[in-house]
C-alpha positions in Angstrom: 1.7 -23.8 17.7 1.9 -24.8 21.3 -0.4 -27.6 22.6 -2.3 -26.8 25.8 -4.6 -29.8 26.1 -5.8 -32.6 23.9 -9.2 -34.3 23.7 -9.3 -38.1 23.9 -8.9 -39.1 20.3 -7.2 -42.4 20.1 -3.5 -42.4 19.8 -2.3 -39.4 21.9 1.1 -39.5 20.3 -0.2 -39.1 16.8 -0.3 -35.6 15.4 -4.0 -34.5 14.9 -5.2 -34.4 11.3 -8.3 -32.6 10.0 -10.6 -33.9 7.2 -11.0 -30.9 4.9 -14.7 -30.9 3.9 -14.3 -27.9 1.6 -12.2 -30.0 -0.8 -15.2 -32.2 -1.6 -17.9 -29.5 -1.4 -16.8 -25.8 -1.3 -20.5 -24.8 -1.2 -21.0 -26.4 2.2 -20.8 -23.9 5.1 -22.4 -25.7 8.1 -20.9 -28.7 9.8 -20.4 -30.6 13.0 -17.1 -31.7 14.3 -15.1 -33.0 17.3 -12.4 -30.9 18.9 -9.1 -32.8 18.9 -6.8 -30.3 20.6 -6.7 -26.8 22.1 -3.6 -24.8 21.1 -2.0 -21.4 21.4 -1.1 -19.3 18.4 0.9 -16.2 19.2 -0.9 -15.8 22.5 -4.4 -16.4 20.9 -6.7 -19.3 21.7 -7.3 -21.8 18.9 -8.6 -25.3 18.3 -7.9 -28.2 16.0 -11.0 -30.2 14.7 -11.4 -33.6 13.3 -13.2 -32.1 10.3 -13.8 -28.6 9.0 -15.4 -26.5 6.2 -13.0 -23.6 7.0 -10.3 -23.0 4.4 -6.9 -22.1 5.9 -4.6 -19.5 4.3 -2.6 -21.2 1.6 -1.8 -21.1 -2.1 -2.3 -17.3 -2.3 -5.9 -17.6 -1.0 -6.9 -16.1 2.5 -8.6 -18.0 5.2 -12.4 -18.3 5.8 -14.1 -16.6 8.6 -17.3 -17.6 10.5 -18.1 -19.1 13.9 -17.5 -22.2 16.0 -20.4 -22.6 18.6 -21.1 -19.0 17.9 -17.6 -17.8 18.7 -16.0 -15.8 15.9 -13.1 -17.4 14.0 -10.5 -14.7 13.4 -7.9 -16.8 11.5 -7.4 -20.2 10.1 -3.9 -21.8 9.7 -2.3 -25.0 8.5 0.0 -27.0 10.8 1.0 -30.2 8.9 -2.2 -32.2 8.4 -4.1 -30.1 11.0 -6.3 -27.1 10.4 -6.0 -24.6 13.3 -9.0 -22.3 14.0 -8.0 -19.2 15.9 -10.9 -17.9 18.0 -11.9 -14.6 19.5 -12.3 -16.5 22.9 -12.0 -19.9 24.4 -14.2 -22.8 23.2 -16.1 -24.8 25.8 -16.6 -28.6 25.3 -15.5 -30.8 22.5 -18.6 -31.0 20.3 -18.5 -28.2 17.7 -21.0 -26.7 15.3 -19.3 -24.6 12.6 -20.6 -22.0 10.3 -18.5 -20.4 7.5 -19.2 -16.9 6.3 -20.7 -17.6 2.9 -20.3 -14.1 1.4 -16.5 -14.2 2.0 -16.2 -17.8 0.8 -18.1 -17.1 -2.4 -16.1 -14.0 -3.1 -12.9 -15.9 -2.7 -14.3 -18.6 -5.0 -15.1 -16.0 -7.6 -11.6 -14.4 -7.4 -9.7 -17.7 -7.4 -11.6 -19.4 -10.2 -11.4 -16.1 -12.2 -7.6 -16.2 -11.6 -7.4 -19.6 -13.3 -9.2 -18.3 -16.3 -7.3 -15.0 -16.5 -3.9 -16.8 -16.1 -4.7 -19.1 -19.0 -6.0 -16.2 -21.1 -2.7 -14.4 -20.5 -0.8 -17.5 -21.6 -2.8 -18.1 -24.7 -3.2 -14.5 -25.9 0.0 -12.9 -24.7 2.3 -15.9 -24.2 2.7 -14.7 -20.6 2.9 -17.5 -17.9 1.8 -16.7 -14.4 4.5 -17.1 -11.8 2.7 -15.6 -8.7 -0.8 -15.0 -7.4 -2.2 -13.2 -4.3 -5.8 -12.8 -3.4 -6.3 -9.6 -1.3 -9.1 -8.2 0.7 -10.0 -5.6 -1.9 -8.2 -6.7 -5.1 -6.0 -9.6 -6.3 -2.8 -9.8 -8.4 -1.0 -12.1 -10.7 2.6 -11.8 -11.7 3.5 -12.6 -15.3 6.9 -13.8 -16.4 7.2 -11.0 -19.1 8.6 -7.5 -18.8 5.6 -5.9 -20.5 2.2 -6.5 -21.9 1.0 -3.8 -24.3 -2.4 -2.2 -23.5 -4.0 -3.4 -26.7 -2.9 -7.0 -26.1 -4.1 -6.8 -22.5 -7.5 -5.7 -23.8 -7.5 -8.9 -25.9 -6.6 -11.0 -22.8 -9.5 -9.5 -20.8 -11.9 -10.1 -23.7 -10.7 -13.8 -23.9 -11.2 -14.3 -20.2 -14.7 -12.9 -20.2 -15.5 -15.1 -23.3 -14.7 -18.1 -21.1 -16.9 -16.9 -18.2 -19.8 -16.4 -20.7 -19.3 -19.9 -22.0 -20.3 -21.2 -18.6 -17.7 -24.0 -18.7 -17.8 -26.7 -15.9 -15.2 -26.5 -13.2 -14.2 -29.9 -12.0 -11.7 -31.2 -9.3 -9.9 -34.5 -9.6 -7.3 -36.0 -7.1 -4.4 -37.9 -8.7 -2.5 -40.4 -6.8 0.9 -39.3 -8.2 2.5 -37.4 -11.1 2.2 -40.3 -13.5 -1.6 -39.9 -13.8 -1.6 -36.1 -14.2 -3.0 -34.4 -17.4 -0.4 -33.8 -20.1 -0.3 -30.0 -20.0 -0.8 -28.5 -16.5 -0.6 -24.8 -16.5 0.6 -24.8 -12.9 2.8 -27.7 -11.7 2.0 -29.4 -8.3 4.0 -28.7 -5.2 3.3 -32.2 -3.8 4.1 -35.6 -5.1 1.0 -37.6 -4.0 -2.7 -36.9 -3.8 -2.3 -34.1 -6.3 -5.5 -32.0 -6.6 -6.1 -30.7 -10.2 -8.7 -28.1 -11.0 -10.0 -28.2 -14.6 -11.9 -25.4 -16.3 -13.7 -27.3 -19.1 -11.0 -28.2 -21.6 -9.6 -24.7 -21.3 -7.3 -24.9 -18.2 -5.8 -27.6 -16.0 -3.9 -26.5 -12.9 -2.8 -28.1 -9.6 -4.5 -26.1 -6.9 -5.8 -26.7 -3.3 -8.2 -23.7 -3.2 -11.9 -23.4 -3.3 -13.6 -23.0 -6.7 -17.0 -22.5 -8.3 -18.9 -25.2 -10.2 -19.1 -23.3 -13.5 -17.3 -20.3 -15.0 -20.6 -18.4 -15.4 -20.7 -17.9 -11.6 -17.5 -15.8 -11.9 -19.4 -13.0 -13.5 -17.1 -10.4 -15.0 -13.3 -10.4 -14.9 -11.7 -7.0 -15.0 -8.1 -5.9 -14.9 -7.8 -2.6 -13.1 -4.1 -1.9 -13.1 -0.9 -3.2 -14.8 2.6 -2.3 -14.0 6.2 -3.5 -14.4 7.7 -5.1 -11.3 11.2 -6.5 -11.1 11.3 -7.5 -14.8 7.8 -9.0 -14.6 4.3 -7.6 -15.2 1.9 -7.4 -12.3 -1.8 -7.4 -13.1 -4.4 -6.2 -10.5 -7.8 -7.8 -11.2 -11.3 -8.1 -9.8 -14.0 -10.7 -10.4 -17.7 -11.0 -9.9 -19.2 -8.8 -7.2 -15.9 -6.9 -6.8 -15.8 -6.1 -10.5 -19.4 -4.8 -10.5 -18.8 -2.7 -7.4 -15.6 -1.2 -8.9 -17.4 -0.5 -12.2 -20.2 1.4 -10.4 -17.8 3.4 -8.2 -15.8 4.5 -11.3 -19.0 5.2 -13.2 -20.2 7.4 -10.4 -16.8 9.2 -10.3 -16.9 9.8 -14.0 -20.4 11.1 -13.8 -19.3 13.6 -11.1 -16.3 14.6 -13.2 -18.2 15.2 -16.4 -20.6 17.3 -14.3 -17.7 19.4 -12.9 -16.2 19.9 -16.4 -19.6 20.3 -18.1 -18.5 17.9 -20.9 -19.1 14.5 -22.2 -17.0 11.4 -21.3 -14.9 11.6 -24.5 -13.9 15.2 -23.6 -12.7 14.5 -20.1 -9.1 13.6 -20.9 -8.5 16.5 -23.4 -9.9 19.0 -20.9 -7.9 17.6 -18.0 -4.8 17.6 -20.1 -5.4 21.2 -21.1 -6.0 22.2 -17.5 -2.8 20.6 -16.3 -0.8 22.4 -19.1 -2.4 25.7 -18.0 -1.6 25.0 -14.4 2.1 24.3 -15.2 2.3 27.6 -17.1 0.7 29.5 -14.2 3.1 27.9 -11.7 6.0 28.9 -13.9 4.7 32.5 -14.1 4.1 32.5 -10.3 7.6 31.3 -9.7 9.0 34.1 -11.9 6.9 36.7 -10.0 8.0 35.3 -6.6 11.7 35.6 -7.7 11.1 39.2 -8.8 9.3 40.0 -5.5 12.1 38.4 -3.5 14.6 40.6 -5.3 12.6 43.8 -4.5 12.0 42.8 -0.9 15.7 41.8 -0.5 16.9 45.3 -1.6 14.4 46.9 0.8 15.4 44.7 3.8 19.2 45.1 3.0 18.8 48.8 3.0 17.3 48.6 6.5 19.9 46.2 7.9 20.9 46.8 11.5 24.5 46.8 12.7 25.3 44.3 15.5 28.8 44.6 16.8 30.2 45.1 13.4 27.9 42.7 11.6 25.2 43.9 9.2 22.2 41.8 9.7 18.5 41.5 8.7 16.4 39.8 11.3 12.7 39.4 10.6 9.7 37.3 11.7 6.8 36.7 9.3 3.4 35.4 10.3 3.0 33.2 7.2 5.7 32.4 4.7 6.4 29.1 2.9 9.8 27.6 3.5 10.9 27.9 -0.1 10.0 31.6 -0.3 11.8 32.2 3.0 15.0 30.5 1.8 14.9 32.4 -1.5 14.4 35.7 0.2 17.3 35.1 2.7 19.6 34.2 -0.2 18.6 37.3 -2.2 19.3 39.5 0.8 22.8 38.3 1.4 24.0 37.5 -2.2 27.7 38.2 -2.5 27.7 40.7 0.3 28.8 40.8 4.0 25.2 40.7 5.2 23.7 38.1 7.5 20.0 37.3 7.2 18.0 35.4 9.9 14.3 35.1 8.8 11.6 33.2 10.6 7.9 32.3 9.9 5.3 30.9 12.1 3.1 29.3 9.4 2.4 27.1 7.6 4.9 25.5 9.9 7.4 27.2 12.2 10.8 27.6 10.4 14.0 29.6 10.7 16.2 30.3 7.7 19.8 31.7 7.9 21.9 33.0 5.0 25.4 34.5 5.3 27.2 36.4 2.6 30.7 35.2 1.7 32.2 38.4 3.2 30.3 38.2 6.5 32.7 35.7 8.1 29.7 34.0 9.8 28.9 30.3 9.4 25.2 29.9 8.9 25.1 26.3 10.2 26.8 27.3 13.4 24.4 30.2 13.9 21.2 28.2 13.3 22.3 25.5 15.8 23.3 28.0 18.4 20.0 29.9 18.3 17.6 27.0 18.0 18.9 24.5 20.6 18.0 26.6 23.7 14.4 26.5 22.5 14.2 22.8 21.8 14.7 23.2 18.1 17.1 21.7 15.7 18.8 22.8 12.5 21.9 22.7 10.3 23.4 23.6 7.0 26.4 25.0 5.2 28.4 28.1 5.8 26.2 30.0 3.3 22.7 28.7 4.1 21.0 26.8 6.9 17.5 26.2 8.2 15.7 24.5 11.1 12.5 24.2 13.1 11.0 22.7 16.2 10.3 26.0 17.9 6.9 27.2 18.9 5.6 30.1 16.7 5.3 32.4 19.7 9.0 32.0 20.6 10.4 32.9 17.2 10.9 36.5 18.4 13.1 35.1 21.1 15.1 33.2 18.5 16.0 36.5 16.7 17.0 38.0 20.1 19.3 35.0 20.6 20.7 35.6 17.1 21.6 39.2 18.0 23.2 38.0 21.2 25.2 35.3 19.4 26.5 37.8 16.8 27.5 40.2 19.6 29.3 37.5 21.7 31.1 36.3 18.5 32.4 39.8 17.8 33.4 40.4 21.4 35.3 37.1 21.4 37.2 38.1 18.4 38.2 41.4 20.0 39.5 39.7 23.1 41.6 37.4 21.0 
């Protein structure tokens, strides 16, 4: 943070400090303040105020947004005791009227208070302490210090968390002078030694925390876990609270309604029908693969029979309008097999590709051939003596690539004769 100018505010050598109004009343969104300093943050304009309702990013909770004198606040940071408000443009004057975006603030309060409840539920029901928390734009996560939480146990955790929200317990904040006056069993230990802020959810949970929280658990609404996965020996839960949980529930309900309509079935039949469809698809793919292999064998015999002789080399050179890369590789390999044939096959779609295969008796290195014929056209490729492939050539120039392959084979033979 680079100072640009400072307002007259007493001792000019003292670092500016901001009174954090959100700590006393997180429901307050409008305030008046005095600008203490203008600063630069990574090239952006910012201001430090003597007081603010804006919460800065910290403790896993994102910053508030809103306006200062009508100018959008795009980020809020901590710098020691100062709260730095990054603005969309410069602020004129030193008297400031601030307005916090209430919808964003209330959403963060729902998620953060819900996290306290969910973390305590994980500890009580699953014996899983929380070791990490992140509040995201769409969803939030907590990391648990256990390798796994069975699904049925997680169901009990969510039921316990929602029981606490329904109980509408009071949420209180107390500031303790030092560790000696802290409650006996804090779920989350403090990171500071003085003026320790403890958030208590009734007699259910006590945790050191600097975030913004609701007055009662009933305001959290629903708590829902939407994903759980192992992560580095821990379990990561993705969860939603309040408005986010309701929106997610409706979105998934609408999707399920659409899905049951497509399958013409009830909700209980969706999984069996999808499972059956996937099994049938795998079987069809297996049959299709077998047919492709048989077709490649038939085509290979036909193409091999029509091979042209180029300076002593027997070669098959073909351009296809549309041929997937895996089919083209398989066909080239089938053509050459254990013979002395050389196959150079190209396709313009779905994406331009050139495949080369060389039989063990051909004396031709496929990797050398593919590089030689693609580089003049801006393409690149490589491979082993038996097989190679490449791309980067425009579809309309693939015919020229085959012409270059013929020329390369002729020059190679002529070079051998001269030696």
